[in-house]
C-alpha positions in Angstrom: 0.2 0.2 -0.1 1.3 2.9 -1.1 1.0 6.4 1.2 3.6 8.9 -0.2 2.2 12.6 -1.1 4.5 15.0 -2.0 3.0 17.9 -0.6 4.8 21.3 -1.9 4.0 24.8 0.5 4.9 28.6 -0.2 7.3 29.5 2.7 6.0 31.2 5.3 1.6 30.4 5.1 -0.9 27.7 7.5 -1.3 24.5 6.0 -3.6 21.5 7.4 -2.4 18.0 6.0 -5.5 15.3 6.7 -4.5 11.9 6.4 -6.7 8.8 6.1 -5.8 6.1 8.9 -6.3 2.4 6.4 -5.6 -1.0 7.9 -4.6 -3.8 5.1 -6.2 -6.4 5.9 -5.9 -10.6 3.5 -8.1 -12.7 4.2 -6.5 -16.5 3.5 -9.4 -18.7 3.8 -10.5 -17.7 -0.2 -8.2 -19.4 -2.9 -6.8 -16.8 -4.3 -6.5 -14.8 -0.8 -8.4 -11.3 -1.5 -7.0 -8.0 0.9 -9.5 -5.2 2.3 -8.4 -1.8 3.7 -10.5 -1.4 6.9 -10.5 1.6 8.2 -8.6 2.5 11.6 -9.5 2.8 14.7 -7.9 5.3 16.4 -8.5 4.8 20.0 -6.0 5.6 22.0 -3.6 6.1 20.0 -1.4 9.3 19.1 -0.3 10.9 15.8 2.6 12.9 14.8 3.8 14.7 11.1 7.9 14.7 11.3 9.4 17.0 8.9 13.2 16.5 8.2 15.9 18.2 6.2 16.7 14.3 4.8 14.7 10.6 5.4 17.1 9.0 6.5 17.6 11.6 9.6 16.4 10.5 13.8 13.7 12.1 14.8 16.0 13.7 16.8 17.2 15.9 14.3 14.0 16.9 12.9 12.9 20.5 11.5 10.1 20.3 13.8 7.2 18.2 15.4 3.7 18.4 15.0 1.0 16.4 17.0 -2.3 15.5 14.9 -5.7 16.1 16.2 -8.2 12.9 15.4 -11.3 13.7 16.4 -13.8 10.5 15.9 -11.2 8.4 16.5 -13.4 5.4 14.5 -12.5 7.2 11.1 -9.7 6.8 11.6 -8.7 11.0 10.0 -5.2 12.9 11.9 -5.4 16.4 10.7 -2.7 18.3 11.6 -1.6 22.7 11.4 1.0 22.8 10.6 1.8 27.0 11.0 3.7 30.1 9.7 6.2 29.7 11.7 6.6 26.5 10.7 6.6 27.1 7.1 9.4 29.7 7.7 12.5 27.3 6.8 14.9 27.7 4.8 13.5 27.0 0.6 14.7 22.8 0.3 13.0 20.1 0.1 12.5 18.7 2.9 11.3 14.5 4.5 8.0 14.5 6.7 6.0 11.8 7.6 2.8 11.2 9.4 3.0 8.4 11.8 0.0 6.7 14.9 0.7 4.9 17.6 0.0 3.2 20.6 1.6 3.7 24.1 5.1 4.2 23.8 5.1 3.3 20.0 6.7 0.4 20.1 4.7 -2.4 19.7 2.5 -0.8 17.3 3.7 2.3 15.2 2.7 2.4 11.3 3.7 5.1 9.0 0.0 6.4 7.0 1.5 8.2 5.4 5.3 9.9 3.9 6.6 12.0 1.2 8.7 14.7 -0.5 7.9 18.7 1.6 8.3 21.0 0.0 9.0 24.6 0.7 9.4 27.1 -2.5 8.1 31.2 -2.4 6.7 30.9 -5.4 2.3 31.5 -5.1 1.7 27.4 -5.9 1.0 25.1 -3.4 0.0 21.5 -3.6 -1.2 18.5 -1.8 
């Protein structure tokens, strides 16, 4: 399941990112096996969006981190709000990932969306 979505934002502007969280379930009792995408219930989950200079950077070296809002956990939707200050970075291409986890994140950690996070001085924005 490919959750790569590239984001382009004008430097110093506000951005809302919405991440639907799905789980791929495989039923091996059928031949051939069938796969179904289902909404993940995010009750007792935490969501983070982490922006880094490079995909290989550790979270310690992040540019910024946002905590997501999960208004209706059963719907599996997370919303992140990146402020003008967050997006007032040096222009260039960064990497971001949106993750959800329960507890400490060690046992139930899922990257739900990722890609390039481009900050530029142009007027065009896309998501």
